[in-house]
C-alpha positions as CSV (number, residue, x, y, z in Angstrom):
1,M,99.1,122.9,57.1
2,L,99.2,122.9,60.8
3,F,102.5,121.2,60.9
4,E,104.0,123.8,58.8
5,I,102.8,126.6,61.1
6,I,104.1,124.9,64.1
7,A,107.5,124.1,62.4
8,F,107.7,127.9,61.3
9,I,107.0,129.2,64.8
10,L,109.6,126.8,66.3
11,A,112.2,127.9,63.8
12,V,111.4,131.7,64.4
13,L,112.0,130.9,68.1
14,L,115.2,129.0,67.6
15,V,116.6,131.8,65.5
16,A,115.5,134.4,68.4
17,A,117.3,132.2,71.0
18,V,120.4,131.9,68.9
19,F,120.5,135.7,68.4
20,K,119.9,136.2,72.1
21,F,122.9,134.0,73.0
22,I,125.1,135.7,70.6
23,Y,124.1,139.1,71.7
24,E,124.6,138.3,75.4
25,F,128.0,136.4,74.8
26,S,130.7,137.5,76.8
27,L,134.2,136.1,77.0
28,K,134.8,137.7,80.3
29,K,131.7,136.0,81.9
30,L,132.9,132.5,80.7
31,I,136.3,133.1,82.1
32,L,135.1,134.3,85.4
33,N,132.7,131.3,85.6
34,A,135.5,128.9,84.8
35,I,137.8,130.4,87.4
36,A,135.0,130.3,89.9
37,G,134.4,126.6,89.2
38,L,138.0,125.7,89.5
39,V,138.7,127.5,92.6
40,S,135.4,126.0,94.2
41,L,136.7,122.6,93.2
42,F,139.9,123.1,95.1
43,I,138.1,124.6,98.1
44,L,135.6,121.7,98.3
45,N,138.6,119.2,98.0
46,L,140.2,121.0,101.0
47,F,137.2,120.2,103.0
48,G,137.4,116.5,102.1
49,I,134.7,115.9,99.3
50,G,137.2,113.8,97.5
51,I,136.7,114.6,93.9
52,P,140.2,114.0,92.1
53,I,141.5,116.9,90.4
54,N,142.8,115.6,87.2
55,V,142.7,116.5,83.5
56,L,139.1,115.4,83.0
57,T,137.5,117.3,85.7
58,V,139.5,120.4,85.1
59,F,138.6,120.2,81.5
60,I,134.9,119.8,82.3
61,I,134.7,122.7,84.8
62,A,137.0,125.0,82.6
63,I,134.5,124.6,79.9
64,T,131.1,124.5,81.6
65,G,132.1,126.5,85.0
66,M,129.9,126.2,88.1
67,V,127.4,124.1,86.1
68,G,130.1,121.5,85.4
69,L,131.0,121.5,89.0
70,V,127.5,120.9,90.1
71,L,127.2,118.1,87.7
72,I,130.4,116.4,88.8
73,L,129.3,116.9,92.5
74,L,126.0,115.1,91.5
75,F,127.9,112.2,89.8
76,H,130.2,111.9,92.7
77,F,127.5,111.8,95.3
78,L,125.2,109.3,93.2
79,G,128.2,107.1,92.7
80,I,128.0,107.3,89.0
81,A,131.6,108.9,88.3
82,F,134.5,110.5,89.9
């Protein structure tokens, strides 16, 4: 019985989170975030960070924006990728 109650509460929280995401979804925010990430990547490369600008990095940053840029920087500095 306890498991069903916890599952129900988690399901309600998941549905509420999805509705909140859909309500706050804005294409303008996504486009601005992607542009900011791509411009930041270009500026960082001007200062000699050394992350290659190729199809993969542009795709990741265009989809995820600044979060993708931070992840690419993290992977680059840790020596995992890029």
